[in-house]
N, C-alpha and C positions, 0 to 999 in steps of 0.2 A: 543150646538155645535156652534163654531164660524167659520167664513170663514177666509181663509188666501190666500195670493198670495206671491210667491217668485219671486224676481227680481235679476237675476245674472248680475253683472256689469263686463264685460270682453270684451276688444277689440278682443282678439283672438277667444273667443267662438262666439262672434257676427259675425265675419268674417268666421266662420266655420273651423278655423285652429286648434282648440283644442276642444275636447268634454267638455261640461259643467259637471264637477263632483260635484261641490258644490250645485247647485240648486236642482238637483234630490235628493241629500242626505237630504237637509233641508226639501224638500217636504215630504220625507219618515218619518222623525222625527216628523213633524207636524201632518201627518196623523195618525201615531201611537199614538200620544197624543190626538187624537180625533178631530182635525181640518179638516174642509172640504176645501181642497186646490183647488182653481179654475184654477191654472196653474202656470207654470214657464215661465217667460218672460226674454229674454236675450237682454240687451242693451249695447252699447259701453260705454267706459269711457269718456263720454261727459256730462257735467253738465245739459245742456238743455234736453237731451234725458232721463237722470235719473229723472229729475224733472217731465217730461211729464208722465213717467211710474208710478211715485209715485202719482201724481195728478189723473191719470186715475183710479188707484186702490181705492183711497179715494172716487172719484166720483161714483164708482161702489159699494160703501158702504162695502168694504172688511174690516173686523174687524182688522186683523193683516197683515201687510205688512212687509216682511222680505227680506232685500237685503243681497247679499253675494258678496264680492269683493269691491275693491276701497277704503279701509280704511287705507292704509299704507302711506308711505312717498314718494312714486314714484310721479313724476310730474303730471301724469294723474290720480292719485287717488283723486277723488273729490266727492265720495259718501256722506261723512259727510256734505260737503258744500251744496249739493243738498238737503239733508234731512232737514238741518236747514233752508234752503230757503223756503221750502214748509210747514213746520210745524208751527202751531200757538202757540203750547206749547212744550217746551222741557221736557224730562223725564230723567234727568242726572243719576238717580240711576241705571237705566238699564245698560248703558255702564260702569258705575263704578263697578257694580257687575261682569260684564263680564271681565273687566280688572283684577279685583281682582282674579277671578277664573283662568284666564290665567297666572297670576303671580305665582300661585301655581305650574304651569307646566313648565314655562319658563320665565326668566327675560325679554324676548322680548315682553311679554304680555303688558308691559307698552307702547309699540310703537303703539298700536292700536289707531286710531283716531275715532273709531266708535261713532255714535250719535244715539239718539232715540228721538222721539217726537210724538205729536198728530196733526193730521189734520182732522178736522171735527170729525167723529166717528171712525177714523182709527188710530191705533197705528203703527208707523213705527220704525223698529229696523234694524240697520246695523250690519252685521256679517262679519268677515274676509273672504277672498276668498279661503283660504286653507280649504279643506273639514274637516281635523282633527280639526283645530281651530274653524271652523264654528260649528261643533258638540259640542265641549267643551263649547263655548260661549252660544249657544242656550240652552243646557242642564242646564247651570248655572242659567238661568232666567226663563225657561219654567214653573216651578212650581208656580211662582207668577203671571204669565200672565193672567190666568183665572180670578183671582180676579180683576185685573186692567181692563180687558176688560168688565167684568160685570158692573163695576162702569162707565166706559166710555160709554157703551151702555145704561146707565140709568136704569138698572134693580135694583129693590129694594134689599137692603142687609144691614144687621146690622153689620157694620164694627167693632164695639166695641166688638161684641161677637166672632169674629174670632181671634184666637191666634194660630199661627203656630210655 
């Protein structure tokens, strides 16, 4: 079982003006998939605050860090920039797969600027802020994450013997 943390990026939820719908949903999906979620953190759409939350999760050795919100075109949407700034390696296949899955639902899926990458032993993945889109994106990549996290965590595995 891997640990996970959810970070909701939303000015309005951070200020208490709107309930966080995306974070609790992502938590539920992860828990149903067998992850031990240590919490949902809400931060404003401010790059330094997002970076701090991502770094704190990696320093706590959380295996999977999932953000929701801040991946669009709005001027304050800076979650991908914060993610890229703190990651040491990018994992472009994850957001590519999410955009591909979204495009099957709506042409607006191409507008996601989500990023994903690795900091230390933590995989960080950006999801959209919409609960519906967050669910669709997470479910598109969730089946492959266990394998990636197993490799990231240095657990022995014969990758050549696995064919899905």
